[in-house]
DRENLUMLO-971008 format. One record per residue: z, x, y of N, C-alpha, C in turn; residue in one letter; residue number from 1. Coordinates in steps of 0.02 Angstrom, whole numbers, plus 32768, in hexadecimal, padded with zeros to 4 digits. Atoms other than C-alpha are relative to their C-alpha. Example, Ala and Ser with C-alpha at 12.3 -4.5 7.8 and 13.67 -1.06 7.14 Angstrom:
BEGIN
ATOM  nc3  nc1  nc2 cac3 cac1 cac2  cc3  cc1  cc2 rest  nr
ATOM 8000 802D 7FC5 8186 8267 7F1F 8000 802D 803C    a   1
ATOM 7FFD 7FD6 7FC5 8165 82AC 7FCB 8025 7FD9 8037    s   2
# end
This chain:
BEGIN
ATOM  nc3  nc1  nc2 cac3 cac1 cac2  cc3  cc1  cc2 rest  nr
ATOM 8029 8032 7FDD EE5F B796 ACA1 7FFA 7FC2 7FD5    x   1
ATOM 8001 803E 8026 EE5D B6DF AC6F 7FB9 7FED 7FEC    x   2
ATOM 803F 8019 801A EDD4 B689 AC0E 7FDE 7FD3 8033    x   3
ATOM 8021 802C 7FCF ED50 B638 AC7E 7FFF 7FB8 7FE8    x   4
ATOM 8000 8048 8010 ED57 B57A AC84 7FB9 7FE9 7FEF    x   5
ATOM 8045 8013 8009 EC9B B569 AC8F 7FD9 803D 7FE8    x   6
ATOM 802A 7FC9 801B EC27 B5D4 AC26 7FB7 7FEC 8005    x   7
ATOM 8047 800D 7FFC EB6D B5E3 AC40 7FDB 802F 7FD1    x   8
ATOM 802B 7FD5 8028 EAE6 B625 ABCF 7FE0 8033 802F    x   9
ATOM 8022 7FD0 7FD5 EA89 B6BF AC0E 7FC7 7FE0 8029    x  10
ATOM 8037 8022 7FDC E9F5 B64F AC3C 801C 7FD5 8039    x  11
ATOM 7FE1 8028 7FCB EA67 B5D9 AC9D 801A 802B 8038    x  12
ATOM 7FE7 7FD2 7FCC EAB9 B66B ACF8 7FC7 8019 802C    x  13
ATOM 803A 7FE8 7FDB EA0E B6AD AD29 7FE7 7FCA 802F    x  14
ATOM 8017 8038 7FD7 E9D8 B602 AD68 8030 7FF1 803A    x  15
ATOM 7FCF 800E 7FCC EA79 B5E2 ADC7 8003 8037 8035    x  16
ATOM 8000 7FC9 7FD0 EA77 B68F AE16 7FC2 7FFD 802D    x  17
ATOM 803E 8006 7FD8 E9C2 B674 AE4D 8007 7FC7 8033    x  18
ATOM 7FF6 8038 7FD2 E9F0 B5CC AE99 8030 8013 8038    x  19
ATOM 7FD0 7FE9 7FCE EA84 B61B AEF1 7FE0 8030 8031    x  20
ATOM 8024 7FD1 7FD5 EA16 B6A6 AF34 7FD4 7FD9 8031    x  21
ATOM 802C 8028 7FD5 E999 B626 AF75 8027 7FDA 8035    x  22
ATOM 7FD7 8025 7FD0 EA22 B5BE AFC7 801A 802F 8037    x  23
ATOM 7FE5 7FD1 7FCF EA71 B655 B01B 7FCA 8017 8031    x  24
ATOM 8037 7FEA 7FD5 E9C8 B68D B05D 7FEB 7FC9 8030    x  25
ATOM 8016 8039 7FD6 E994 B5E0 B09E 8034 7FEA 8031    x  26
ATOM 7FCD 8021 7FD7 EA38 B5A0 B0E1 8027 802E 802E    x  27
ATOM 7FD7 7FD4 7FD6 EA93 B638 B123 7FDE 8043 800E    x  28
ATOM 8026 7FC4 7FF0 EA0C B6BD B12D 801C 803F 7FDE    x  29
ATOM 7FE3 7FC7 8024 EA63 B72D B0AD 7FD7 800E 7FC2    x  30
ATOM 8028 7FED 803A E9F5 B789 B032 802E 8024 7FCE    x  31
ATOM 7FD6 7FE2 8034 EA51 B7AF AF90 7FD4 801C 7FC9    x  32
ATOM 8020 7FE5 803C EA1B B81C AF00 8019 7FD9 7FC4    x  33
ATOM 7FED 8023 803D EA28 B7DD AE4E 8049 800D 7FED    x  34
ATOM 7FBB 7FEF 8012 EACC B839 AE2C 8031 7FDE 8030    x  35
ATOM 7FD4 801F 7FCF EB1A B7FB AECE 8004 7FB4 7FF6    x  36
ATOM 8001 8048 800B EAE4 B748 AEA9 802B 7FED 7FC3    x  37
ATOM 7FD7 800E 803B EB33 B74F ADFB 804A 800B 800F    x  38
ATOM 7FBB 7FF3 7FED EBD1 B79A AE45 801C 7FC6 8029    x  39
ATOM 7FEC 803A 7FD8 EBD8 B70E AEC6 8008 7FC2 7FD5    x  40
ATOM 7FFC 8038 802F EBB7 B68E AE3D 8042 8003 7FDA    x  41
ATOM 7FC1 7FF9 8024 EC4A B6D2 ADD9 803B 7FEF 802D    x  42
ATOM 7FCA 800E 7FD1 ECB9 B6C9 AE73 8006 7FB5 800D    x  43
ATOM 8000 8048 7FF0 EC87 B616 AE9F 8018 7FD8 7FC4    x  44
ATOM 7FEC 8024 803D EC99 B5D9 ADEC 804B 800C 7FF3    x  45
ATOM 7FBA 7FF0 800B ED41 B632 ADDE 802E 7FDC 8031    x  46
ATOM 7FD7 801F 7FCD ED82 B5E7 AE80 7FFF 7FB3 7FFE    x  47
ATOM 8004 8049 7FFE ED44 B533 AE71 7FEC 7FE1 7FBD    x  48
ATOM 8016 801A 8041 ED0B B524 ADBC 8032 7FD1 7FE0    x  49
ATOM 7FCC 802A 801F EDB1 B4DC AD80 8001 7FBB 8020    x  50
ATOM 7FFF 8041 7FDE EDAF B453 AE03 7FC2 7FD7 7FEF    x  51
ATOM 803D 8023 8011 ECFA B427 ADDE 8003 7FE7 7FB7    x  52
ATOM 7FF9 8012 8047 ED1C B427 AD22 802F 7FC4 7FF9    x  53
ATOM 7FD0 8036 8004 EDB5 B3B9 AD37 7FE5 7FBF 801E    x  54
ATOM 801E 803B 7FE2 ED58 B341 ADAA 7FCE 7FE1 7FCF    x  55
ATOM 802F 8018 8032 ECD0 B334 AD26 8023 7FDB 7FC8    x  56
ATOM 7FD9 8021 8034 ED52 B30A ACA3 801A 7FBC 8017    x  57
ATOM 7FE7 8040 7FE5 ED9F B283 AD13 7FC8 7FCD 8006    x  58
ATOM 803A 802D 7FFA ECF3 B239 AD36 7FEB 7FE7 7FBB    x  59
ATOM 8013 8014 8044 ECCA B238 AC7B 8034 7FCF 7FE5    x  60
ATOM 7FCB 802D 8017 ED72 B1E7 AC54 7FF9 7FBB 8020    x  61
ATOM 8009 8040 7FDE ED53 B160 ACD7 7FC4 7FDA 7FE4    x  62
ATOM 803B 8020 801C ECA5 B13E AC90 800E 7FE4 7FBA    x  63
ATOM 7FEE 8017 8043 ECE9 B131 ABDF 802F 7FC4 8004    x  64
ATOM 7FD1 8038 7FF8 ED77 B0BF AC17 7FDA 7FC1 8014    x  65
ATOM 8028 803A 7FEA ECFA B04D AC6E 7FD9 7FE3 7FC5    x  66
ATOM 8026 8017 803A EC8F B045 ABD1 802E 7FDE 7FCD    x  67
ATOM 7FD0 801E 802F ED28 B023 AB64 8018 7FBC 8017    x  68
ATOM 7FED 8041 7FE5 ED5D AF97 ABD8 7FCA 7FCC 7FF2    x  69
ATOM 8039 802D 800E ECB0 AF4A ABC4 7FFF 7FED 7FB6    x  70
ATOM 8000 800E 8048 ECB9 AF5B AB07 803B 7FD3 7FED    x  71
ATOM 7FC5 802A 800E ED69 AF10 AB04 7FF2 7FB8 8014    x  72
ATOM 8012 8044 7FEA ED2A AE7B AB67 7FCF 7FE0 7FCF    x  73
ATOM 8033 801A 802E EC94 AE67 AAF2 8021 7FEC 7FBE    x  74
ATOM 7FDE 8010 803E ED05 AE6B AA5A 802A 7FC1 800A    x  75
ATOM 7FD9 803C 7FF1 ED78 ADEA AAAC 7FD5 7FC2 8000    x  76
ATOM 802D 803A 7FFF ECE2 AD78 AAC5 7FEB 7FEA 7FBA    x  77
ATOM 8012 8010 8045 ECBE AD80 AA0A 8038 7FDF 7FD9    x  78
ATOM 7FC5 801B 8022 ED6D AD47 A9DD 7FF7 7FB5 7FF4    x  79
ATOM 8005 8046 8013 ED70 ACA1 A982 8045 7FE1 8003    x  80
ATOM 7FC1 8025 7FFF EDF5 AC1E A998 8008 7FDD 7FBD    x  81
ATOM 7FF6 8023 8040 EE45 ABD7 A8FB 7FF6 7FB5 800A    x  82
ATOM 800A 8049 7FF9 EE1D AB21 A8D8 8043 7FDE 800E    x  83
ATOM 7FC4 8027 7FF0 EE9A AAA3 A91D 800D 7FD0 7FC7    x  84
ATOM 7FEE 802F 8035 EEF7 AA3A A89F 8029 7FC9 801B    x  85
# end
């Protein structure tokens, strides 16, 4: 079995499973036990975790690129011209 892309602490797993249980109960009328919710969480993370992780990386890269562009412009504005002779 391959290494999971996204890892959660035990506290995070408990919180996410509880949120998943609540969503299933509210939205689709499905009552899940704790074990079933964690099993479903593992399935969902395994099936779409890679895509979510990669999207997060792309979004972070875009944000960094935007910031670097701003810094590059700011540095360009500080550039001094040599005196004319």
